[in-house]
Each structure stands twice: as structure tokens, then as C-alpha cells.
SEVOSE-79910 format. One record per residue: z, y, x of N, C-alpha, C, O in turn. Coordinates in steps of 0.1 Angstrom, whole numbers, plus 2048, in hexadecimal, padded with zeros to 3 digits. Each point is the difference from the previous one (the first is absolute). Layout:
REM SEVOSE-79910
ZYXZYXZYXZYX/...
END
This chain:
REM SEVOSE-79910
548E01BD87F67F57F980C7F77FC80C7FF804/7ED7FB7F480B7F57F67FD7F28087F57FB802/8197FE8007FC7EF8087F97FA7F58018037F4/7F97F48127F37F97F68097F38028067FE80A/7F97FA7ED8067F17FF7F77F87F87FB8047F5/8047F38107FD7F37FC80F7F57FA8087FD809/7FA7FF7EB80A7F97FA7FC7F47FD7F67FD7F8/8137F880E8007F47F680D7FC7FA80B800805/7F07FE7EE80B8027F78017F87F57F47FD7FC/8167FD7FC8017F87F380E8017FC808805808/7FB7F87EC8107FF7FB80680B8007FB809807/80F7F97F480780C7FC80280880980180C7FF/8027ED80F80180A80B7F480580580280A807/7F37F27F87F48048027FE80A7F97FB80A805/8077F67EC80080A7F980980E8067FB80B804/8117F37FB80A8098047FF80880D80380B802/7F67EC80980180980B7F38048027FF808809/7F27F37EF7F88087FF80080D7FB7FA809806/80D7FB7EE80680A7FD8068098097FD80C800/80C7EE80980780B8097F680280880180C805/7F57EF8007F48048077F980C7FB80180A806/7F97F67F17FE8077F980680F7FC7F980B7FF/8147F47FF80A80C7FE7FF80680F7FB80C801/8087EF8087FF80380C7F480780780080480B/7F87FC7ED7F28068067F97F98067F8806807/8087E87FB7F77F98087F27FF7F78018017F3/7F47FE8117F37FF7FA7FE7F78037FD7FD80C/8057F97EB7FD7F07FE7F47FF7FB7FD8047F5/7F87F78157F37FF8007FB7F07F97F57FD7FB/8167FC8077FB7F07FD80D7F97FD80A801807/7F57F57EA80B7F98047FC7F17FC7F97FD7F6/80B7FB8127FE7F27FD80D7F77FB80C7FF804/7EA7FB7F080F7FC7F87FD7F07FD7FB7F9809/8098027EC7F97EF7FB7FE8027EE80480A7F9/7F67ED8057FF7FB7F680D7FC7FC8077FA808/7FD8087E780B7F87FD7FC7F18007F47FC801/8157FD7FD7FF7EE8008058007F080B8027FB/7EB7FB7FF8067F97F28077F87FB8037FE7F4/8017FA81880A7F580080F80980280A7FB7FC/7F881480A80A8058038078057F67F98027F6/81380080880480B7F880180A80580780280A/7F180A7EF7FD80D80680B80B7FB7FF8067F5/8097FB81180E8047FB8028108068098087FD/7EF7F980C80280B8087F380B7FF7F67FB7FC/80A8118087F580B8037F17FD8067FD7F7808/7FA8127F37F37FB8047FE80A80980080C7FE/7FD7EF80F7FA80B80C7F08047FB7FB80B803/7FF7EC7F57F38037FE7FF8097F47F7808801/80F7F87F580280E7F48058088087F980A7FE/8127FA80D80180D8057F38038057FA80A7FD/8027EE80B7F38078097F78067F87FC80B804/7FD7F07EE7F98027F680380C7F87F88077FA/8177F980780880E7FB7FE80D80B80180C7FE/7FC7F080B80380B80D7F27FF805800808809/7F47F57F57F27FF8047FF7F980E7F8804808/8117F17FA8007FC80E7F87F48008017F67F8/7F780B8117F67F28018077F280680880080A/7F67F57F08087F68067F47F38017F48017FE/8127F28077F97F680580B7F67FF80C802801/7EC7F17FD8087F48007F87F780A7F47FF7FD/8107FB80C7FC7F980B80B7F17FC80C800802/7EB7F47FA80A7F68038067F680A80A7F8800/7EB80E80B8047FE8127FE80B8087F5805803/8177FE7FF80480C8097FA80080E80180A807/7F77EB7FE7FB7FF80B7ED8067FD7F7804807/80B7F97E97EF8067FF7FC80A80580480B7FC/7F17F480E7FA80F8047FF80B7F880480B803/7F77F37F47FE80C7FA80D8057F87FF80A7F8/80F7F080A80C8087FE80080A80980180B7FC/7FF7F08188018058087F280D80080380A806/7F37F57F57F880A8018038097F17F980A7FD/8107F07FC7FF80C7F680F80B80480180C7FD/8087EC80B8098068097FB80980780680A800/7F07F58087FE80980C7F680B7F980080B804/7F97F07F17FA80C7FC80980C7F57FA8097FA/80F7F480680C80C7FA80680780A8078097FD/7F77F281380480A80A80E8047FE80280C801/8097EC7FB80D8037FC8078048107FC7FB80B/80E80D7F380B80380B8097F57FD8077FD80A/7FD7FC7EC8067F97FD8017F37F77FA8027F5/80C7F180C7FF7F67F780D7FD7FD8087FD809/7FA8037EA80C7F87F78007F87FA7F57FD7FB/8177F98037FD7F37FA80C8027FA80A804805/7F47F97EB80B8027F88017F57F57FB8037F5/80D7EF80F7FF7F37FC7F07FB7FC7FB7FF7F5/8008018187ED7FA7FD8067F480380B7FE806/7EC7FA7F58057EF8027FA7F880C8047F5806/7F28157FC7FB7F980F80380580D80480C801/7FB7EB80A80680480B7F28068087F67F9801/8098178067F68068017FE7F98118097FF808/7E97FC7FB7FE7FE80D7FF8098067FF80C7FC/8007F181880380F8067F48067FF80280C803/7F27F37FA7F58067FF80480B7F87FF80B806/8067F77EE80480A7F780A8048077FD80C805/80E7EF7FF80A80A8037FE80980D80580A802/7F07F08097FB80A8077F880E7FD7FE809808/7FF7F77E97F680D7FD80A80A7FF7FC80B804/8147F57F680680C8048127FC8018037F57FE/80581480580E7FB8008057FC7F08018077F6/8007EC80B8037F77F28118027FC8087FF809/7FB8027EC8107FE7FB8007FA7F27FA8057F6/80E7EE80B8017F77F58158047FC80A803808/7F37FD7EA80F8007F98037F17FC7F97F97F9/81380580E8057F27FB80B8027FB80680A804/7FF7ED7EF8097FB7F880C7FD8098087F97F9/7FC80A81280D7F980480780C80C7FB80B803/80F7F280280480B80C7FE7F780C8097F9805/7E68098017FF7F780C80A80280880680B801/7FB7EA8077F77F78038077F17F67FE7F4802/80B8137F48067F47FC7F47FE7F17FC80A7FB/7FF7E78017FD7FD7F47EE8047FF7FA8047F6/7FF7F981C7F68068017F77F37FB8057F5800/7ED80E7FB7F97F67F97FD8007EF80380A7FA/7F87ED8028008027EF80D8007FA80A7FB806/7F680D7ED8097FE7F480B8048078087F7803/7FC81680180B80080B80E8047F580C7FE804/7F08087EE8078047FA80A7F37F880C7FF7FD/7E67F88028097F17F98077F780C8097F77FE/7F280C80C8067FA80880F80580180A7F87FF/7F781380480C80980380A7FD7F380C7FF803/7F07FF7F18097FA7F68047F580080B7FD7FC/7EB7FA80B8037F17FF80D7FD80B80A7FA7FD/7F280C80E80A7FE80680F8068018097FC808/7F880E7ED80C8047FD80280F80980A805804/7EB8007FE80280E8088088097F88008007F4/80780781380580C7F67FA81080580780A7FF/7F07F58057F780C8047F37FB8047FF7F5805/7F48187F77F57FA8067F981280080780A802/7F07F47FC7F58118017F47FF8027F87F77FD/80581380B7ED80280080480680C809808804/7EA7F18057FD80580F7F28037FF7F67FA7FB/80C81480B7F18088047FE7F9810808803809/7ED7F57FB7FD7FB8107F48008057F67FF7F9/8098018127F17FF8057FC7F27FC8077F67FF/7EB80D7FF7FC7F37FF7FA7F980B7FA808809/8057ED7F97FC7F58097F97F37FD8037FB7F5/7F57FE8117FC7F37FC80A7F77FC7FE7F77F7/80D80980E80C7F68028088097EF80380B801/7FD7F07F78048047F280F8068038097F9805/7FA8117F780E8087FD8047FE81180B7FD802/7ED80580880880280D7FF80B80480880180A/7F180C7F47FE80E80680A8087FF8077FD7F6/7FD80B81080C80D8027FF8057F27F78037F9/8197FE8058058037F4802810803805807809/7F37FE7EA80181280080B8027FA808808804/7FA7F07F180B80A7F28047F17F97F97F67FE/81280D7FE8067F87F88078057F480480C800/7FF7EB7F280B8077F88077F37F97F97F97F9/8148058098047F37FC8058067F280380B7FC/7FF7E77FB8037FD7F380A7F57FB7FD7F4802/80B8107FA8087F77FC7FC7F17F87F78007F8/80F7F580C7FE7F67F480E7F87FA8087F9806/7F780C7EB80E8007FA7FF7F08007F67FA804/8168007F88037F18037FC7FB7F48037F5800/7F580F7F37FD7FC7F67EF8097FD7FB8027F5/8008028177F08047FF7F97FA7FF8047F6807/7F08067F47F47F98017F68058097FF80C800/7FA7EF8057F58058087F880A7F97FB80A806/8047F37EC7F480B7FB80B80E7FF7FB80B801/8147F27FE80680E80180180780D7FF80C801/8027EC80A7FE80580D7F38048057FE80780A/7F77F37EF7F280680480080C7FB7FB809808/80A7FC7EA80080F7FA80780880C7FC80B801/80C7F380880A80880A7F980180A7FF80B805/7F87E98027FC8048097EE8058007F980280A/8047FF7E97F580A7FB80680C8047F8806807/8148017F580480C80380380080C7FC80A805/80C7ED8047FD80380E7F580180A80080380B/7F57F77EC7F48048097FD80B7FF7FE80680B/8017FF7E87FE80E7FD8048088067F8808804/8187F880280680A8067FF7FE80D802809808/7FC7EC7FC7FB7FC80E7F5809805802809809/7EF7F57EF7F480680580780D7FF80280580B/8028027E97FD80C7FE80780980A7F980A804/8147F480180980180B7F980281080180A808/7F77EA7F87FD80380F7EF8048007FA7FF80B/8008057EB7F18017FE7FF80E8097F97FE809/80C80D7F67FC80980580080180F7F8807806/8137F28028037FC80E7F17F58037F980180A/8057F77ED7F77F68047F28028027F87FA807/8058127EF7F280980080380A80C7F5803805/81680380080180580D8037FC80D80180880A/8007E97F67FE7F980B80E8008078017FE80C/8088057EB80E80280480A7F57FC80B801803/7F07F77F68087F87FA8077F58087F97FC80A/8147FE7F48087FA8087FC7F08047FB7FA7F6/8058008137FF7F380080B7FA807807805809/7FC7ED7F180A7F88087FC7F37FC7F97FD7F7/80D7FB8137FD7EF8048027FC7F380A8047F9/7ED7F38038017F57F78067F28057F87F67FE/8118078078047F88078007F27F88097FD7F9/7ED7FB8097FD7F27F680D7F98048077FE7F6/8007FE8168087FA80180B8017FA8087F7800/7FA8117FC80D8067F47F97FF7F08088027F7/7ED7FA8067FF7FF7F57FF7F47F98087F7802/7F08097F87FB7EF7F37F08037FC7FC80C7FD/7FA7EA8047F67FC7F88007F47F68067F5801/7F38127F68007F57F27F08007FD7F880A802/8047E87F87F38027F88028037F480A8037FA/7E37FB7FE8038017F38067F77F98037F6806/80180C7EE8077FB7F67F77FB7F97F5806801/80A7EF7F67FA7FA7F48097FF7F580C802800/7ED7F87F28087FE7F78097F380380B7FE7FA/7F17FB80E8077F580080B80080880A7F8800/7F581480980D7FE80780C8057F880B802805/7F37FF7EB80B8067F78077F77FA8098047F8/7F57EB80B8077F57FD80D80080780280180C/8097FD7E780D7FF8028067F48057FD7F57FA/80B80B80F8047F48048128027FC808807806/7FC7F37F080C7FF7FA80B80080880B8077FF/7F07EE80980B7FB80A80780980C80A7FE807/7EC8107F880680880880B8077FB8047FD7F4/80481181680C8077F87F680B7F77F5805803/8147FA7F380080D7F57F88108077F78067FA/8107FD8137FC8088027F27FF8097FA80B804/8027EA7FE7F07FF8057F67FD7F57F4803801/8137F77F37F68037F47FE80B7FF7F5804800/8168067FE7FF80A7F87FA80B80A7FC80B7FB/8037F38117F480A8067F07FD7FF7F7807800/80B7EA7FE7F27FB7FC7FD8077F37F8809801/80D7F67F57FD8067F17FF80F8037F78057FA/81180480E7FD80D8047F58058087FA80B7FE/8027EB80C7F68048097EF7FE7F77F7807804/8087EE7F17F87FE7F97FE8017F27F67FB7FB/81280C7FD8048037EF7F68098017FC807809/7FF7F97E77F38097FC7FE80C8038098067FB/7F080280A7F47F87FC7F97FB80E7F4802802/8137F78057FD7F78068007F27F98057FF7F5/7F57F68117FC7F37FB80F7FB7FC8007F87F7/80A80980E8107FD7F98027F380B7F77FA807/8158037F88067F28038017F57F58038027F5/7F97F38107FD7F87F68047F28028007FB80B/8037FF7EC8047EF7FF7F87F47F67F98047F6/8087F280C7F87F87F780E7F97F880C7FF805/7F07FE7F08067F97F57F67F77F77F88047F8/80B7F080C7F67F47FF7EF8078027FE80080C/7F88047EE7F88048037FF80D7FE7F5804802/8158057FA7FD80C7FC80780C80F80A800806/7EB8077FA80280A80B80C80A7FB7FC8077F6/8107FC80F80680D7F780680B80A8057FD80B/7F980F7EF80480B80F8098077F97FF8037F4/80A80281680680D7FF7FD80A7FE7FA80580A/8078037EB7FB80D80080B8088017FD80B806/80F7F37F780D80880380E7F77FF8047F87F8/80280D81380E7F380580780F8077FB80B803/8127EE7FD80C8078078097F48078047F77FA/80080A8138097FB8038118007F980680B7FE/8007E67FE80A8037FA80A8018098027F8809/8078137F380880180A8107F57FD8048007F5/8037F981480B7F67FC7FD7F57FF8017F880A/7FC8057EA8007F57F87F77F880A7F7804806/80E7EE7F97FA7F38027FC7F87F88067FF7F5/7EE7F58107FA7F97F680B7F48018027FA80A/8048037ED8077F28017F97F27FC7FE7FD7F4/7FF7FC8147F77F47FE7F37FF7FB7FA7F77FA/80181480A7F28017FB7F480380980080A807/7F77EE7FA7F77F880C7F88107FF7FD8067F6/7FE7FE8197F880A8027F38027F97F67F8801/8098117FA7F18027F680480A7F180B8067FE/7EB7FA7FB8038067F680B7FD7F38027F4801/8038117F780F7FD7F97FC8097F67F980A801/80E7F17F28088097F780F7FE8008067F6802/7FE8157FC80F80580180680B7FA7FF80C802/80A7EC7F280580B7F67F680A7FC80080D7FF/7F57E97FF7F380A7F47F680680D7F48037FC/80D7FF80F7F88068077FB7F580C8047F5805/7F18177FC7F87F880E80680080D80380A806/7FF7EC7FE8068028117F77F680A7FB7F67FD/80480F80F7FC7F480B80A7FF80B804809807/8007EA7F880D7FB8097F87FC80E7F67F9802/81581280A7F97FC80C8067F880C80D801801/7ED7F88088097F980880D8018018067F67FE/80181780780F8048028077FE7F480C7FF801/7EC8017F080A8007F57FD80B7F98008017F4/7FC80A81580180D7F97F38007F57FA7F6801/8028147F67FC8007F47F880D80080380B804/7F27F37F77F580D7FE7FF8007F27FC7F67FA/8098168007FE8067F17F18037FD7FC80C801/7FA7E97FA7F68017FE7FD8097F28057FB7F6/7F58118077FE8077F67F68037FA7FE8047F4/7F97F88157ED7FA7F97FC7F880880080280C/7FC7F07EC7F97F88067F27FD7FD8007FF7F4/7F780080F7F57FD7FC7F37F58037FC7FC80B/8007FF7E87F47F58027F48078007FD8047F5/7FB8018157F88067FD80380E7FD809805808/7F28027EF80480C7FA80C8017F580680B7FE/7FD7E87FD8088007F680F7FD8058037F8809/80580F7F180C7FE80080A7F37FB8007FC7F5/8087FE8138067F27FD80B8037FB806805809/8007FB7EF8118047FB8097F08047FA7F5800/81280E8048087F58017FD7F67F67FD7F5805/80380B7F27FE7F47F47F27F88047FE7F4800/7F88158057F37F88038037F880D7FB7F5801/80C8118088007FC80F80B7F37FE7FE7F6807/80F8097EE8097F77FD7F47F47FC8027F5805/7F280D7F37FD7F57FA7F47F980A7FA7F67FE/80381380D7F77FC81180B7F88027FF7F47FD/80D8118098067F98078037F37FA7FD7F5806/80880A7EF8027F37F97F67F48028047F5804/7ED80E7F77F57FA8037FE7FC80E7FC7F4802/8078158098017FC80D8067F68047FD7F5804/8128127FA80A7F58028097FC7F780B806801/7F37F07F58047FB7F080F7F78088087FA7F9/
END
């Protein structure tokens, strides 16, 4: 008989890992997902659309402790529970229904918690990956079943790394799924003393401190570059967002204060250590700001 599963899923990883389960012959009885937030930039695939195409029942519960959610999971009589980028922590009563596994976007125990890819890029990590692990009430703390690593190149944005991690998640689940269903999948300790934990990020966390060193500022840009909200700075009353930027090698600013500037007809960001970012796309809302426009704004605010 086919193994039967209830899946909690959202985002691109949710789509890809759900497809792996279906390709692996798992009977997905029910998918719990989320309504899209109209205030969020939806740049990723739709779990709900995939379920409609495949005739899979879906449900949305705003509160994971809702007794109706627990009743729905129990009624599906699953052999397994899977969580793929579902945004709620599941309570103990739900986890007790069947063996439960989560796909996390880092190499656990590193970067446990929310937004692991963004945090990895922000901290200048040179690799990350995807980890399938047993679910416990404590987030990202269960035994590790399988992992796949991917590199973070020096100029990679979090969006680019997310694409790699999505593929890593698919490969991780595909490789271990037969053993998982057979009950022979390996387990190893998820040593939380060796790792790190980070909370959720908000758009406000993207504010640039130009007095920081250039690598720190550049890592912030990479971590939140579009389609994320972007690293931003204020000039007068205008909020400006870095859409595309690169760390300038070698050249140091001479006598220039930290902040935005126009140098040789190009927009740059001068940082606290004298190094600069070459900014090739600076936005005022959705409108591109030219070097000439920025120079006018700078003159107006610093006559």
C-alpha cells in the first residue's frame, strides 16, 4: 500500500517538495497551506495551484492550534507528516499524529529559525543548503535525516541562493525518500550547541548604516535585494532602495562622507571604511533614480 501523508506547505520549496512526494508514490491526502498576503511580493510558485491541478484537498487555518486543524489531520489518517516552508510552528498535538519531518533552508544546526537564507547571506556565509529533519515542538531541533550543501558565491543575492536551496531541498528529499518510507532512513544528532538561531526579519531591518564597513553594507544589500524589500536609506524625506549594487574593488573614497554620492557620473555608496559600492540601480519607490537626479537631491539636502 502507498504511504499516506498530510503535508504542510507553502512557497517554492513547498511546490517542489510536494512534487517529489507525488513522484515518489506517496498518497497525499491533505495539504495545509496559507492564503497569499496581498501586501507581499509573490514571486514564488503556488502550492494551492499545484493541488488544484493534481486534485489534492487543501485547507487553510490561520491558527495552527485550531482544534479543526487537528481534527482534519487526524481524519486523513496519515502515516507521515511533512512540512515544507509552512509558516506556522506545529503544536505537540499535531506532531503526535504521525512521524513528522520538516525541510529547513540551511545546514542545521546552523541558521535555525526564520529567514535562514537571508541571515546566511547577511553574515557572509560561503555555503548553506537544505536539511530534512524530524520535527519537534522546539523549532529546527529534531534529528537530522539528510542534508545537501550549496555554495554562496561572493556576489550572490539571497534570491539567487534561494534558487540553489530549492534544488537542494528537492534533491535531499528525493534521495532519502525511499529509505524514509521504508523506515530505514539514517538519523544523526542536531547539536544545537554548535549552531545558531535567528528570528524573523522585517523590511525595517534593511536600513543601511553607511558608517559600517563596505562588506557589511554589501552583505545587507545581497541579503535583502529584490524581490525582497531591499536595503534602503533616507535622503531628506525620500526613501531610496538599492536594487542592484556591487562592491568596488580597490578604490577608496577620498574626503567623502559616508552615504550616497555621485562619482565620475555614477552612483556610489561610501562606507565607513572608505570603500564604496557601485550602485547600478537605485529606486525611489518603483522609479529609477539617475545620477543626475541623485546629484540634485544631494545638493538640495546638503547645499
